[in-house]
C-alpha positions in Angstrom: 0.0 18.3 -5.7 2.1 19.3 -2.6 4.8 17.1 -1.1 5.3 16.7 2.7 8.2 16.2 4.4 8.8 15.8 8.4 11.4 16.0 10.5 13.0 16.5 13.9 11.4 13.5 15.7 13.8 11.8 18.2 14.3 10.4 21.7 13.5 13.0 24.2 13.1 12.8 28.7 9.4 13.8 30.1 10.1 17.9 30.1 12.4 18.4 27.5 12.0 20.1 24.2 12.0 19.1 20.7 11.0 21.2 17.4 9.7 19.4 14.6 10.0 20.9 10.9 8.6 19.9 7.7 9.4 21.6 4.5 6.7 21.3 1.4 7.7 21.2 -2.2 5.7 20.8 -5.3 3.1 23.7 -4.9 2.8 27.2 -3.5 2.9 26.6 0.5 1.1 29.9 1.3 -1.7 28.9 -0.7 -2.2 26.0 2.1 -3.5 25.7 5.3 -1.2 23.7 7.3 -1.8 21.4 10.7 0.0 18.9 12.5 -1.3 15.4 13.7 -0.3 12.7 15.6 -1.2 8.9 15.9 -0.2 6.8 19.0 0.2 2.5 18.5 -3.3 1.3 18.4 -5.0 4.9 18.6 -6.7 6.9 15.8 -4.9 9.9 13.9 -5.9 13.0 16.3 -5.1 16.8 15.8 -2.2 18.6 17.7 -2.4 21.9 15.6 -3.2 23.9 12.8 -2.6 27.1 11.0 -3.8 29.2 8.3 -2.0 30.0 5.3 -1.0 33.9 6.4 0.6 32.3 9.7 -2.0 34.9 11.8 -4.7 32.1 12.9 -3.5 29.3 15.1 -5.8 26.4 16.8 -4.3 24.0 19.2 -5.8 20.8 20.9 -6.4 21.2 24.4 -4.0 18.4 25.4 -1.2 20.3 24.1 -2.0 24.3 24.4 0.6 26.2 26.6 3.2 23.5 25.5 3.3 23.2 21.8 3.8 26.1 19.2 2.8 26.2 15.3 4.5 28.2 13.0 5.4 28.3 9.3 7.9 30.4 7.4 6.1 31.1 3.6 9.8 32.3 2.4 10.9 28.9 3.6 8.1 26.9 2.7 8.5 25.5 6.0 5.8 24.7 9.1 7.0 24.1 12.5 5.7 22.6 15.7 7.6 23.4 18.7 7.0 21.0 21.5 8.2 21.8 25.4 7.1 20.8 28.5 7.0 17.1 26.9 4.9 14.2 28.6 5.1 10.8 28.2 1.5 10.7 26.5 3.0 12.7 23.7 4.2 9.8 22.1 3.3 9.6 18.6 4.3 9.4 14.8 3.6 13.1 14.1 2.6 14.2 10.2 2.0 17.4 9.0 -0.5 18.2 6.5 -1.4 20.9 3.8 -5.4 21.5 3.1 -7.5 24.6 1.3 -8.8 25.9 4.9 -7.8 25.9 8.2 -9.5 22.8 10.0 -9.0 20.6 13.3 -10.7 18.0 11.1 -8.0 14.9 9.7 -10.8 14.6 6.6 -9.6 18.5 5.7 -6.2 17.9 4.9 -5.7 16.6 1.3 -1.8 16.1 1.5 0.4 14.7 4.4 4.3 13.8 4.7 5.3 10.3 6.0 5.6 11.1 9.9 8.2 11.3 12.4 8.6 9.3 15.4 8.5 11.1 18.4 9.4 9.3 21.7 9.0 10.9 25.6 10.4 8.6 28.4 9.8 8.9 31.9 
């Protein structure tokens, strides 16, 4: 079983940047496809980005394409989300997730972190 711990969230002004990290333990990191999701107050959890086990294939939500970059370092058991040109609509709790296959569907991921808050002020 994988345990996931996110970090790197915080308060940033619109136009700024943040890099989220997700450290995995308890399993072989390279055996998992990984994803980032986010949930704003009163809204459903939504897909942000996903990456294949090897890191070769990535997917992005249309709302973040061109601004966010997902990457992974399998030697460090770590997943990243570089977020640039942040806007207030990006404010949410961000979760990393691990699953058997890369997917944009929240139901495809078996393991989840506790989340990290990202707040973008206008």
